[in-house]
C-alpha positions in Angstrom: -32.5 105.8 167.0 -34.3 108.0 164.5 -37.4 109.7 165.9 -40.7 108.2 164.5 -41.8 111.6 163.1 -38.5 112.0 161.3 -38.6 108.4 160.0 -42.1 109.0 158.6 -40.9 112.2 156.9 -38.0 110.3 155.3 -40.4 107.6 154.1 -42.7 110.3 152.6 -39.8 111.8 150.8 -39.0 108.4 149.3 -42.6 108.1 148.0 -42.4 111.7 146.5 -39.0 111.0 144.9 -40.4 107.8 143.3 -43.4 109.7 141.9 -41.1 112.4 140.5 -38.9 109.7 138.8 -42.1 108.1 137.4 -43.2 111.4 136.0 -39.8 111.9 134.4 -39.8 108.4 132.9 -43.3 108.9 131.4 -42.3 112.3 130.0 -39.0 110.9 128.7 -40.9 108.0 127.0 -43.2 110.3 125.1 -40.3 112.6 124.1 -38.2 109.6 122.9 -41.3 108.2 121.1 -41.7 111.5 119.3 -38.0 111.6 118.3 -38.1 108.0 117.0 -41.3 108.5 115.0 -40.2 111.8 113.5 -36.5 111.3 112.9 -36.3 107.6 112.2 -34.1 107.0 115.3 -33.9 103.3 116.2 -32.4 101.9 119.3 -31.7 98.2 118.9 -34.9 96.1 119.1 -36.7 99.0 120.8 -38.1 100.9 117.9 -41.5 102.0 116.4 -43.6 99.1 115.2 -46.4 98.7 112.6 -49.2 97.9 115.0 -47.7 98.2 118.5 -45.2 100.5 120.1 -42.8 99.4 122.8 -42.6 101.4 126.0 -39.3 102.9 125.1 -36.6 102.7 126.3 -38.0 99.4 127.8 -38.4 96.3 125.6 -42.0 95.8 126.8 -45.5 96.3 125.4 -48.5 98.1 126.8 -50.9 95.3 127.5 -53.3 95.8 130.5 -55.1 92.8 131.8 -56.8 92.0 135.0 -57.0 88.3 135.7 -57.8 86.3 138.9 -54.1 85.5 139.1 -53.7 89.0 140.5 -55.3 87.9 143.7 -52.8 85.1 144.2 -49.9 87.4 143.6 -51.2 90.0 146.0 -51.8 87.3 148.7 -48.2 85.9 148.3 -46.7 89.4 148.4 -48.8 90.4 151.5 -47.7 87.2 153.2 -44.0 87.9 152.5 -44.3 91.5 153.7 -46.0 90.2 156.9 -43.2 87.6 157.3 -40.6 90.4 157.4 -40.4 92.6 160.4 -39.7 96.2 159.7 -38.2 95.3 156.4 -36.2 92.4 157.7 -37.0 88.7 158.5 -37.5 87.9 162.2 -34.4 87.0 164.1 -33.3 83.4 163.6 -30.3 81.5 162.4 -28.8 82.7 159.1 -29.1 79.4 157.3 -32.8 79.3 158.1 -33.2 82.8 156.8 -31.4 82.0 153.6 -33.5 78.8 153.0 -36.7 80.7 153.7 -35.8 83.6 151.4 -35.0 81.1 148.6 -38.5 79.6 149.0 -40.0 83.1 149.1 -38.2 83.9 145.9 -39.7 80.9 144.2 -43.2 81.7 145.5 -43.1 85.4 144.6 -41.7 84.9 141.0 -44.2 82.1 140.3 -47.2 83.9 141.8 -46.5 87.2 139.9 -46.1 85.3 136.6 -49.7 84.0 137.1 -51.0 87.5 136.7 -50.6 87.3 132.9 -53.1 84.5 132.7 -52.7 81.4 134.8 -50.1 78.7 135.2 -49.3 78.4 131.5 -47.6 81.8 131.7 -44.9 80.1 133.7 -43.6 78.3 130.6 -45.3 80.0 127.7 -42.3 82.2 126.8 -40.2 79.1 126.3 -42.9 77.8 124.0 -43.6 80.8 121.8 -40.0 81.9 121.4 -38.6 78.6 120.2 -37.4 80.1 116.9 -35.5 82.9 118.4 -34.5 81.8 121.9 -32.0 79.3 123.3 -34.5 76.5 123.7 -34.8 76.3 119.9 -31.1 75.1 119.7 -31.5 72.2 122.1 -32.5 69.8 119.2 -29.2 70.6 117.5 -27.2 69.2 120.4 -26.2 65.6 119.7 -23.7 65.7 122.5 -22.3 68.6 124.6 -18.8 67.8 123.4 -19.7 68.0 119.8 -21.8 71.1 120.2 -19.0 72.9 122.0 -16.6 72.0 119.3 -18.8 73.1 116.4 -20.5 76.0 118.1 -18.6 78.9 116.4 -19.5 77.3 113.0 -23.1 76.6 114.0 -23.9 80.0 115.3 -25.3 81.5 112.1 -27.7 78.6 111.8 -29.0 78.7 115.3 -31.9 80.8 116.8 -31.3 84.5 117.0 -30.1 84.7 120.6 -27.6 81.9 120.1 -25.9 83.9 117.4 -24.8 86.6 119.8 -24.1 84.5 123.0 -21.9 81.6 124.2 -23.3 78.0 124.2 -24.2 77.9 127.9 -27.8 78.7 127.4 -28.7 75.8 125.0 -26.4 73.4 127.0 -28.2 74.3 130.2 -31.6 73.6 128.6 -30.2 70.4 127.1 -29.2 69.2 130.6 -32.6 70.1 131.9 -34.2 68.0 129.2 -31.9 65.0 130.1 -32.3 65.3 133.9 -36.0 66.4 134.2 -37.9 66.3 130.9 -37.8 68.0 127.5 -40.0 71.0 126.7 -41.0 74.4 128.1 -42.5 73.2 131.4 -39.2 71.6 132.7 -37.2 74.6 131.4 -39.4 77.0 133.3 -39.1 75.0 136.5 -35.3 74.8 136.2 -35.2 78.5 135.6 -37.0 79.2 138.8 -34.8 76.8 140.8 -31.5 78.1 139.4 -32.6 81.8 139.9 -33.3 81.0 143.6 -29.6 79.9 144.0 -28.8 83.6 143.6 -30.4 84.4 147.0 -27.5 82.9 149.2 -24.9 84.8 147.1 -26.8 88.1 147.6 -27.1 87.5 151.3 -23.5 86.5 151.8 -22.2 89.4 149.7 -24.4 91.9 151.6 -23.3 90.5 155.0 -19.6 90.8 154.0 -20.1 94.3 152.8 -22.5 95.5 155.5 -23.7 93.4 158.5 -26.2 90.7 159.4 -29.4 92.8 159.7 -28.8 95.1 156.7 -27.8 92.0 154.7 -31.3 90.5 155.4 -32.9 93.8 154.4 -30.8 93.9 151.2 -31.9 90.4 150.2 -35.5 91.3 150.8 -35.1 94.4 148.6 -33.5 92.2 145.9 -36.4 89.7 146.0 -39.0 92.4 145.3 -37.1 94.2 142.5 -39.5 94.2 139.6 -37.1 92.8 137.0 -35.9 90.0 139.4 -39.6 89.0 140.1 -40.8 89.4 136.5 -38.0 87.5 134.8 -37.0 84.8 137.3 -39.7 82.4 136.1 -39.5 82.8 132.4 -36.2 84.2 131.2 -32.7 82.7 130.8 -31.1 85.9 132.0 -32.3 84.7 135.5 -30.2 81.6 135.0 -27.2 83.6 133.9 -27.6 85.8 137.0 -26.7 83.0 139.4 -23.1 82.3 138.5 -22.4 86.0 137.9 -23.6 87.0 141.4 -21.7 84.2 143.0 -18.6 85.4 141.3 -19.1 88.9 142.6 -19.7 87.5 146.1 -16.6 85.3 146.1 -14.3 88.0 144.8 -15.5 90.4 147.5 -15.1 87.9 150.3 -11.6 87.2 149.0 -10.6 90.7 149.9 -11.0 89.9 153.6 -9.6 86.4 153.9 -8.5 83.3 152.0 -7.9 85.2 148.8 -6.5 82.2 146.8 -9.4 79.9 147.9 -12.2 82.4 147.3 -10.4 83.7 144.2 -10.1 80.3 142.6 -13.8 79.6 143.4 -14.6 82.9 141.7 -12.6 81.7 138.7 -14.8 78.6 138.4 -18.1 80.4 138.7 -16.8 83.2 136.5 -15.8 80.7 133.9 -19.3 79.1 134.0 -20.8 82.6 133.7 -18.7 83.4 130.7 -19.9 80.2 129.1 -23.4 81.5 129.4 -23.2 85.2 128.7 -20.6 87.7 127.6 -21.8 90.0 130.3 -19.3 88.2 132.5 -16.9 90.9 131.1 -18.5 93.2 133.7 -16.9 91.1 136.5 -13.5 91.3 134.8 -13.7 95.1 134.6 -15.1 95.3 138.1 -12.1 93.4 139.4 -9.7 95.9 137.8 -11.7 98.8 139.3 -11.4 97.1 142.7 -7.7 96.8 142.3 -7.4 100.5 141.3 -9.5 101.7 144.2 -7.6 99.5 146.7 -4.3 100.9 145.3 -5.5 104.5 145.7 -7.6 104.6 148.8 -7.9 101.1 150.5 -4.3 100.0 150.7 -4.9 97.4 153.5 -7.0 95.4 151.1 -4.7 95.7 148.1 -2.6 92.6 148.7 -5.6 90.3 149.1 -7.5 91.9 146.2 -4.5 91.3 143.9 -4.1 87.7 145.1 -7.9 87.1 144.6 -8.0 88.6 141.1 -4.9 86.7 140.0 -6.3 83.4 141.4 -9.6 84.0 139.7 -8.0 84.8 136.3 -5.7 81.8 136.5 -8.5 79.4 137.4 -10.7 80.7 134.7 -7.9 80.3 132.2 -7.3 76.7 133.3 -11.1 76.1 133.1 -11.1 77.2 129.4 -7.9 75.3 128.6 -9.4 72.1 129.9 -12.6 72.8 128.1 -10.6 73.3 124.8 -8.6 70.1 125.4 -11.8 68.1 126.0 -14.1 69.5 123.3 -12.2 71.9 121.1 -14.3 74.8 122.3 -12.5 78.1 121.3 -13.8 81.1 123.2 -12.1 83.6 120.9 -13.7 82.0 117.8 -17.1 82.2 119.4 -16.5 85.8 120.4 -15.6 86.7 116.9 -18.7 84.9 115.5 -20.9 86.7 118.0 -19.5 90.1 117.0 -20.1 89.3 113.3 -23.7 88.2 114.1 -24.4 91.3 116.1 -23.0 93.5 113.3 -25.3 91.8 110.9 -28.3 92.5 113.0 -27.3 96.1 113.5 -26.4 96.8 109.9 -28.2 99.7 108.4 -29.4 101.1 111.7 -26.6 103.6 112.3 -25.6 102.1 115.6 -22.0 103.4 115.2 -23.0 107.1 115.1 -22.0 109.3 118.1 -25.7 110.4 118.2 -26.9 106.8 118.7 -24.2 106.1 121.2 -25.3 109.1 123.3 -28.9 107.9 123.2 -27.8 104.4 124.3 -25.7 105.8 127.2 -28.8 107.4 128.6 -31.4 104.9 127.8 -29.4 101.8 129.0 -29.3 103.4 132.4 -32.9 104.5 132.4 -34.2 101.0 131.4 -32.0 99.3 134.1 -32.8 101.6 137.0 -36.5 101.9 136.2 -37.1 98.1 136.0 -34.8 97.4 139.0 -37.3 99.5 141.0 -37.8 103.2 141.6 -37.3 102.9 145.4 -34.0 101.0 144.8 -32.8 103.7 142.4 -33.7 106.6 144.8 -32.1 104.9 147.8 -29.0 103.8 145.9 -28.3 107.2 144.3 -28.8 108.9 147.7 -26.3 106.5 149.3 -23.9 107.0 146.3 -24.0 110.8 146.9 -23.2 110.2 150.6 -20.3 107.9 149.7 -18.9 110.4 147.2 -19.1 113.2 149.8 -17.4 111.0 152.4 -20.4 111.7 154.7 -20.8 108.1 155.8 -18.7 105.4 157.4 -20.6 102.7 155.6 -18.8 99.3 155.4 -20.1 99.0 151.9 -18.5 102.2 150.7 -16.0 100.5 148.4 -18.6 98.1 147.0 -20.9 101.0 146.1 -18.2 103.1 144.6 -16.6 100.3 142.6 -20.0 99.2 141.3 -20.9 102.8 140.3 -17.6 103.4 138.4 -17.8 100.0 136.6 -21.4 100.5 135.6 -20.5 104.0 134.2 -17.6 102.5 132.2 -19.7 99.7 130.8 -22.5 102.1 129.9 -20.2 104.4 128.0 -18.6 101.6 126.1 -20.5 100.6 122.9 -21.5 97.1 124.3 -25.2 97.2 125.1 -28.1 98.3 122.9 -30.9 98.5 125.4 -32.9 95.5 126.9 -30.7 96.2 130.0 -33.8 95.8 132.2 -33.2 92.0 131.9 -29.6 91.7 130.7 -28.3 93.6 133.7 -30.5 91.8 136.1 -27.3 90.4 137.8 -26.5 93.9 138.9 -29.6 94.3 141.0 -28.0 92.8 144.2 -25.4 95.6 144.1 -28.2 98.1 144.0 -30.0 96.5 146.8 -26.9 96.4 149.0 -26.2 100.1 148.4 -29.8 100.9 149.1 -29.8 98.9 152.4 -26.5 100.6 153.4 -28.2 104.0 153.1 -31.2 103.1 155.4 -30.5 104.1 159.0 -30.9 101.5 161.7 -30.9 100.9 165.4 -27.7 98.9 165.8 -28.9 97.4 169.1 -32.3 96.1 168.1 -33.5 95.9 164.5 -33.3 97.6 161.1 -35.2 100.8 160.5 -38.9 101.1 160.7 -40.8 103.3 158.3 -38.2 103.7 155.5 -37.4 100.0 155.0 -41.1 99.0 155.1 -42.0 101.8 152.7 -39.3 100.7 150.2 -40.5 97.1 150.3 -44.1 98.2 149.8 -43.2 100.4 146.9 -41.2 97.7 145.2 -44.1 95.2 145.6 -46.5 97.8 144.3 -44.4 98.7 141.2 -43.9 95.0 140.4 -47.6 94.2 140.5 -48.6 97.3 138.5 -46.0 96.6 135.8 -47.0 93.0 135.5 -50.7 94.0 135.2 -50.1 96.8 132.6 -47.1 95.6 130.6 -46.2 92.6 128.5 -42.5 91.7 129.3 -42.2 89.4 126.2 -40.3 86.8 128.4 
């Protein structure tokens, strides 16, 4: 077991590394702001405004406020940190841990949302963004079947976000209106509940890649990631996260056993994810990267990986063929309309220039890692360096390496134009698992002491500070 003094030194180095990254981010913000103001550079929706200026490269505003809701958030976070033991829930049966963590996820996301100004902040984004967000399209749905059939034709007439995304978002909110109640309050409640369904997938994926105790730690790290907390109550990207993370989990489990069963299940969840967001393409690319890595360096897993990927692809294809037969929904037509809508938005902003692509390649990563949490970024990059050097026998090595390569490929491709702090929220579990894999632990008793606790405290602190000082829009 690591000596206490050594553990404290490692924890101190984590704090110093986070402060260094924060300083780099602040310096980079002012440099990028100067470039944008003096050269006319625009980066998607993150650009100089007339009265306000976003915290580039983040799609957020500087808006400090100190409300009584801050006390509630601090109390909930303190209770959660007290509930964990050295960065991990107290030993009990796994299913009870999962249920408890789901409840904690609901409580933390709701409590932090109150910092903005009370309970109304839980549903206010759905109310004020009706003209641009998915909820504004719900009134256009006479029936799901008809909406799916006509979606490609309707896209130019729908709210802004619907013009660039599949129909799953409006259909989800329509179902909420039918099952619960119409309006922003029911939509916010449903968002919270569906986002909490991600927790079991994170835990199961982490347990498959690592072990029981680090899996619990990874799930705790995920729960406190700033973008997970800040967007789980008010943003549809939290809804999209659930089927995406379940697809990642099922595909990874299929490498070890029952590849056709888990692969087929992944095809269903992946099909649902692709009905909600085109970011499901990440999972397809990740599957190919997994196959490549298995073929090169993890041959015992190659056969199961190939079976799982084929089963998932076949099941997803059947899913969309049945959807087409029932409603006439054509994924290719919708994809074409989405590209046309995106091109119209980006027209005149020079987004096809090599200069702009280079800026996006850097700023997409900065926005994602900063909002996912500085401690997660530090711990994950440290573990990635170890895996690349082959200096660790971590069970999660291939998960970390396949994620890193896929993220790099997606970042270099001209697919995303910032706002990755919320769009890539479904990738935070992979960060948390990599970070947990890099935290040393006593295999006989419990996870590590100082480093895990410090990481959780830093994540909670960053989340609160950002919610107090910034306006996340959603």
